KOLMI-369839 format. One record per residue (C-alpha): residue number from 1; residue in three letters; y, z, x. Coordinates in steps of 0.02 Angstrom, whole numbers, plus 50000, padded with zeros to 5 digits. Layout:
! residues N
(NUM, "ALA", (Y, Z, X))
...
This chain:
! residues 303
(1, "MET", (49396, 50519, 50832))
(2, "LYS", (49533, 50580, 50796))
(3, "VAL", (49654, 50518, 50631))
(4, "LEU", (49828, 50559, 50607))
(5, "VAL", (49898, 50462, 50400))
(6, "THR", (50079, 50470, 50369))
(7, "GLY", (50114, 50469, 50171))
(8, "SER", (49964, 50577, 50127))
(9, "ASN", (50044, 50635, 49962))
(10, "GLY", (50051, 50445, 49937))
(11, "LEU", (49934, 50338, 49826))
(12, "LEU", (49860, 50245, 49972))
(13, "GLY", (49868, 50426, 50084))
(14, "GLN", (49789, 50513, 49965))
(15, "LYS", (49648, 50376, 49948))
(16, "LEU", (49638, 50406, 50126))
(17, "LEU", (49577, 50544, 50119))
(18, "ASP", (49442, 50526, 49979))
(19, "TYR", (49363, 50398, 50107))
(20, "TYR", (49386, 50525, 50261))
(21, "LYS", (49279, 50641, 50156))
(22, "GLN", (49108, 50537, 50174))
(23, "PHE", (49141, 50563, 50384))
(24, "PRO", (49158, 50727, 50448))
(25, "GLU", (49149, 50658, 50635))
(26, "VAL", (49317, 50610, 50605))
(27, "GLN", (49443, 50731, 50648))
(28, "LEU", (49601, 50691, 50487))
(29, "ILE", (49769, 50737, 50507))
(30, "ALA", (49871, 50705, 50360))
(31, "THR", (50064, 50720, 50344))
(32, "ALA", (50202, 50717, 50238))
(33, "LYS", (50363, 50737, 50187))
(34, "GLY", (50376, 50923, 50118))
(35, "ALA", (50228, 51024, 50044))
(36, "ASP", (50022, 50942, 50039))
(37, "ARG", (49996, 50853, 49854))
(38, "TYR", (49826, 50824, 49898))
(39, "PRO", (49711, 50914, 49773))
(40, "PHE", (49565, 50952, 49866))
(41, "PRO", (49596, 51054, 50028))
(42, "GLY", (49492, 51068, 50172))
(43, "THR", (49423, 50939, 50256))
(44, "TYR", (49568, 50882, 50376))
(45, "THR", (49733, 50957, 50426))
(46, "TYR", (49897, 50958, 50367))
(47, "SER", (50052, 50946, 50452))
(48, "ALA", (50225, 50914, 50354))
(49, "LEU", (50295, 50794, 50444))
(50, "ASP", (50489, 50691, 50401))
(51, "ILE", (50466, 50525, 50473))
(52, "THR", (50632, 50463, 50498))
(53, "ASN", (50665, 50649, 50609))
(54, "GLN", (50632, 50583, 50776))
(55, "VAL", (50593, 50751, 50858))
(56, "GLU", (50467, 50789, 50756))
(57, "VAL", (50377, 50622, 50751))
(58, "ASN", (50377, 50661, 50938))
(59, "GLN", (50330, 50843, 50894))
(60, "VAL", (50175, 50809, 50800))
(61, "LEU", (50085, 50652, 50851))
(62, "THR", (50118, 50758, 51032))
(63, "THR", (50024, 50909, 50948))
(64, "PHE", (49900, 50842, 50893))
(65, "LYS", (49873, 50672, 50988))
(66, "PRO", (49776, 50544, 50868))
(67, "ASP", (49667, 50418, 50932))
(68, "VAL", (49755, 50325, 50797))
(69, "VAL", (49906, 50329, 50666))
(70, "ILE", (49887, 50249, 50501))
(71, "HIS", (50060, 50225, 50434))
(72, "THR", (50074, 50216, 50253))
(73, "ALA", (50245, 50303, 50223))
(74, "ALA", (50376, 50190, 50177))
(75, "MET", (50510, 50159, 50044))
(76, "THR", (50419, 50031, 49938))
(77, "ASN", (50529, 50028, 49776))
(78, "VAL", (50591, 49850, 49789))
(79, "ASP", (50740, 49883, 49691))
(80, "ALA", (50802, 50054, 49768))
(81, "CYS", (50774, 49971, 49922))
(82, "GLU", (50897, 49839, 49898))
(83, "LEU", (51036, 49961, 49805))
(84, "ASP", (51027, 50091, 49959))
(85, "GLN", (51002, 49971, 50103))
(86, "ALA", (51044, 50135, 50226))
(87, "ALA", (50906, 50222, 50151))
(88, "CYS", (50799, 50068, 50148))
(89, "ASP", (50824, 50026, 50344))
(90, "LEU", (50803, 50214, 50384))
(91, "LEU", (50622, 50233, 50327))
(92, "ASN", (50536, 50079, 50328))
(93, "VAL", (50623, 50003, 50513))
(94, "THR", (50701, 50142, 50615))
(95, "ALA", (50547, 50248, 50583))
(96, "VAL", (50438, 50158, 50606))
(97, "GLN", (50522, 50138, 50801))
(98, "PHE", (50480, 50322, 50824))
(99, "LEU", (50321, 50311, 50792))
(100, "VAL", (50294, 50143, 50902))
(101, "ASN", (50375, 50238, 51037))
(102, "ALA", (50274, 50391, 51021))
(103, "CYS", (50100, 50330, 50969))
(104, "ASN", (50127, 50242, 51149))
(105, "GLN", (50154, 50402, 51215))
(106, "VAL", (50002, 50469, 51161))
(107, "HIS", (49886, 50315, 51165))
(108, "ALA", (49863, 50298, 50984))
(109, "HIS", (49830, 50145, 50897))
(110, "LEU", (49940, 50110, 50748))
(111, "ILE", (49929, 50043, 50587))
(112, "HIS", (50054, 49996, 50494))
(113, "LEU", (50052, 49941, 50322))
(114, "SER", (50161, 49795, 50269))
(115, "THR", (50183, 49669, 50126))
(116, "ASP", (50158, 49507, 50039))
(117, "PHE", (50323, 49521, 49984))
(118, "ILE", (50411, 49469, 50202))
(119, "PHE", (50355, 49312, 50095))
(120, "ASP", (50457, 49201, 50010))
(121, "GLY", (50320, 49155, 49843))
(122, "THR", (50308, 48954, 49867))
(123, "HIS", (50142, 48953, 49869))
(124, "GLY", (49990, 49060, 49879))
(125, "PRO", (49849, 49143, 49933))
(126, "LEU", (49909, 49159, 50097))
(127, "LEU", (49831, 49157, 50241))
(128, "GLU", (49891, 49289, 50418))
(129, "ASN", (49998, 49155, 50505))
(130, "GLU", (50119, 49112, 50358))
(131, "LYS", (50279, 49123, 50397))
(132, "PRO", (50364, 49244, 50317))
(133, "ASN", (50555, 49222, 50268))
(134, "PRO", (50566, 49376, 50138))
(135, "LEU", (50667, 49341, 49976))
(136, "SER", (50723, 49548, 49948))
(137, "TYR", (50782, 49683, 50045))
(138, "TYR", (50643, 49762, 50044))
(139, "GLY", (50541, 49606, 50104))
(140, "LEU", (50659, 49607, 50244))
(141, "SER", (50647, 49780, 50301))
(142, "LYS", (50436, 49757, 50294))
(143, "LEU", (50462, 49604, 50440))
(144, "LYS", (50579, 49676, 50560))
(145, "ALA", (50453, 49842, 50566))
(146, "GLU", (50324, 49697, 50567))
(147, "GLU", (50427, 49624, 50754))
(148, "LEU", (50465, 49808, 50798))
(149, "VAL", (50276, 49870, 50795))
(150, "GLN", (50218, 49677, 50906))
(151, "ALA", (50367, 49695, 51007))
(152, "HIS", (50359, 49875, 51051))
(153, "SER", (50175, 49929, 51018))
(154, "ASN", (50046, 49940, 51180))
(155, "SER", (49900, 49947, 51038))
(156, "TRP", (49943, 49899, 50857))
(157, "SER", (49865, 49824, 50695))
(158, "ILE", (49969, 49755, 50548))
(159, "ILE", (49901, 49769, 50362))
(160, "ARG", (49964, 49675, 50232))
(161, "THR", (49929, 49729, 50077))
(162, "VAL", (49980, 49638, 49877))
(163, "LEU", (50015, 49716, 49725))
(164, "VAL", (49894, 49898, 49745))
(165, "TYR", (49844, 49986, 49584))
(166, "GLY", (49731, 50130, 49573))
(167, "VAL", (49760, 50341, 49501))
(168, "VAL", (49790, 50501, 49591))
(169, "LYS", (49798, 50661, 49512))
(170, "ASP", (49982, 50682, 49554))
(171, "MET", (50046, 50519, 49541))
(172, "SER", (50214, 50513, 49613))
(173, "ARG", (50243, 50329, 49543))
(174, "SER", (50148, 50212, 49421))
(175, "ASN", (50068, 50060, 49467))
(176, "ILE", (50062, 49897, 49371))
(177, "VAL", (49914, 49952, 49282))
(178, "LEU", (49932, 50114, 49229))
(179, "TRP", (50113, 50039, 49147))
(180, "ALA", (50024, 49910, 49055))
(181, "LYS", (49869, 50025, 49005))
(182, "ASN", (50012, 50185, 48941))
(183, "ALA", (50141, 50083, 48861))
(184, "LEU", (50007, 49979, 48759))
(185, "GLU", (49904, 50127, 48702))
(186, "SER", (50086, 50204, 48638))
(187, "GLY", (50115, 50040, 48551))
(188, "LYS", (50274, 49984, 48647))
(189, "SER", (50322, 49802, 48655))
(190, "ILE", (50316, 49757, 48859))
(191, "GLN", (50389, 49597, 48927))
(192, "VAL", (50280, 49507, 49074))
(193, "VAL", (50307, 49412, 49196))
(194, "ALA", (50217, 49237, 49194))
(195, "ASP", (50276, 49145, 49351))
(196, "GLN", (50238, 49270, 49471))
(197, "PHE", (50063, 49250, 49546))
(198, "ARG", (49975, 49395, 49654))
(199, "THR", (49800, 49458, 49718))
(200, "PRO", (49797, 49643, 49658))
(201, "THR", (49707, 49758, 49747))
(202, "LEU", (49627, 49936, 49734))
(203, "ALA", (49660, 50057, 49827))
(204, "GLU", (49518, 50130, 49866))
(205, "ASP", (49492, 49947, 49951))
(206, "LEU", (49645, 49973, 50019))
(207, "ALA", (49592, 50123, 50107))
(208, "SER", (49438, 50058, 50167))
(209, "GLY", (49517, 49919, 50259))
(210, "CYS", (49641, 50014, 50309))
(211, "ALA", (49491, 50139, 50413))
(212, "LEU", (49383, 49987, 50446))
(213, "ALA", (49539, 49948, 50555))
(214, "ALA", (49580, 50121, 50635))
(215, "ALA", (49357, 50124, 50691))
(216, "GLN", (49370, 49978, 50787))
(217, "LYS", (49536, 49976, 50836))
(218, "ALA", (49580, 49816, 50786))
(219, "SER", (49696, 49723, 50839))
(220, "GLY", (49821, 49601, 50749))
(221, "ILE", (49868, 49554, 50593))
(222, "PHE", (49739, 49582, 50421))
(223, "HIS", (49782, 49532, 50244))
(224, "ILE", (49690, 49666, 50142))
(225, "SER", (49681, 49649, 49946))
(226, "GLY", (49577, 49592, 49788))
(227, "GLN", (49493, 49450, 49768))
(228, "ASN", (49547, 49388, 49623))
(229, "PHE", (49741, 49295, 49580))
(230, "MET", (49802, 49288, 49434))
(231, "SER", (49990, 49294, 49371))
(232, "VAL", (50051, 49462, 49311))
(233, "TYR", (50046, 49411, 49140))
(234, "ASP", (49864, 49385, 49152))
(235, "LEU", (49828, 49540, 49213))
(236, "VAL", (49912, 49638, 49086))
(237, "VAL", (49794, 49525, 48960))
(238, "GLN", (49675, 49599, 49062))
(239, "VAL", (49724, 49754, 49080))
(240, "ALA", (49725, 49752, 48867))
(241, "ASP", (49548, 49658, 48847))
(242, "PHE", (49491, 49817, 48965))
(243, "TRP", (49561, 49952, 48884))
(244, "ASN", (49544, 49864, 48678))
(245, "LEU", (49719, 49849, 48668))
(246, "ASP", (49826, 49759, 48555))
(247, "LYS", (49881, 49602, 48640))
(248, "SER", (50026, 49541, 48520))
(249, "LEU", (50115, 49705, 48638))
(250, "ILE", (50130, 49592, 48783))
(251, "SER", (50277, 49443, 48777))
(252, "LEU", (50282, 49323, 48917))
(253, "SER", (50461, 49304, 48997))
(254, "SER", (50525, 49222, 49168))
(255, "SER", (50570, 49314, 49311))
(256, "GLU", (50754, 49275, 49275))
(257, "GLY", (50732, 49341, 49092))
(258, "ILE", (50690, 49519, 49174))
(259, "GLN", (50859, 49562, 49257))
(260, "GLN", (50807, 49654, 49404))
(261, "PRO", (50941, 49696, 49566))
(262, "ALA", (50800, 49638, 49697))
(263, "LYS", (50712, 49440, 49695))
(264, "ARG", (50502, 49431, 49689))
(265, "PRO", (50425, 49323, 49778))
(266, "PRO", (50346, 49219, 49610))
(267, "ILE", (50195, 49143, 49697))
(268, "THR", (50072, 49264, 49850))
(269, "GLY", (49910, 49314, 49840))
(270, "PHE", (49804, 49336, 50023))
(271, "GLN", (49653, 49251, 50069))
(272, "ILE", (49540, 49380, 50150))
(273, "GLU", (49400, 49292, 50259))
(274, "LYS", (49477, 49343, 50423))
(275, "ALA", (49460, 49543, 50345))
(276, "LYS", (49299, 49498, 50308))
(277, "THR", (49233, 49434, 50466))
(278, "ILE", (49301, 49525, 50588))
(279, "LEU", (49343, 49704, 50494))
(280, "HIS", (49176, 49685, 50382))
(281, "TYR", (49312, 49711, 50247))
(282, "GLN", (49235, 49690, 50063))
(283, "ALA", (49349, 49674, 49895))
(284, "HIS", (49306, 49733, 49720))
(285, "THR", (49349, 49613, 49568))
(286, "PHE", (49502, 49651, 49467))
(287, "LYS", (49387, 49713, 49327))
(288, "GLU", (49265, 49826, 49446))
(289, "GLY", (49429, 49905, 49509))
(290, "LEU", (49465, 49935, 49329))
(291, "GLN", (49314, 49992, 49288))
(292, "ILE", (49338, 50137, 49445))
(293, "VAL", (49506, 50169, 49353))
(294, "ASP", (49460, 50209, 49206))
(295, "ASN", (49306, 50316, 49275))
(296, "GLN", (49443, 50420, 49385))
(297, "LEU", (49548, 50447, 49226))
(298, "ASN", (49402, 50496, 49133))
(299, "SER", (49360, 50647, 49239))
(300, "LEU", (49533, 50686, 49283))
(301, "HIS", (49554, 50707, 49096))
(302, "HIS", (49385, 50826, 49093))
(303, "ALA", (49452, 50902, 49256))
């Protein structure tokens, strides 16, 4: 099988490259904008790809003719999407249309990554058939992309996920676990919302979910996340407990109290039974996830 990954420099992209190392029989093509940042070259082919360039998208897919495309590249900074809606549309909607068309031409199955932010957050954890109602421009762009995939793709899976955390050597962006750990270790006071609830997702788990969907070219929408439902405040307290950090630095806030350009859905989180049943997906507990992150941070420090 030949699998092409977009956004291979990102957290999920790099975890997919890690995951496929166990399967040398899979021919892996990694693509991202600019140079390859994955620290262990050799087990895959790398091709630079700007997904907003239709000619490049067509060229790369025609050259490699993958069986499956796992599309992880996106503009995911929620506030940046709110403030620059044209850039958000280009990366999160137009580029998806280019990929859908190119995948159809080479008969590739498209696995499209989406988000809990397509929901309005009135309740959770959520099933796959829940009605979307995005509160932010980011959420709207991801919903538009889902609709494009469902309307125009000949063979597709949509994998939605929630609050992904993890560690790679070259982090272009932080995530909630590393942000909280670093802030508390350096003695900074942090304000954390207690009125947002999620099922935080270990990046390794998300990568395995994508790869499981790829292996069976599973059709339809799948919710892939962690198994523990918690408030963002609880999450940060657990991070403090795990690394024995000072919890008195954490102060409670409401979403209103933290001024952000884009609205966040209060309650999301996912029910993952469908992914467990059909894909045989398994999720780590949040505590196991923190242990995995800790092991990786230690090995990076010693590298």
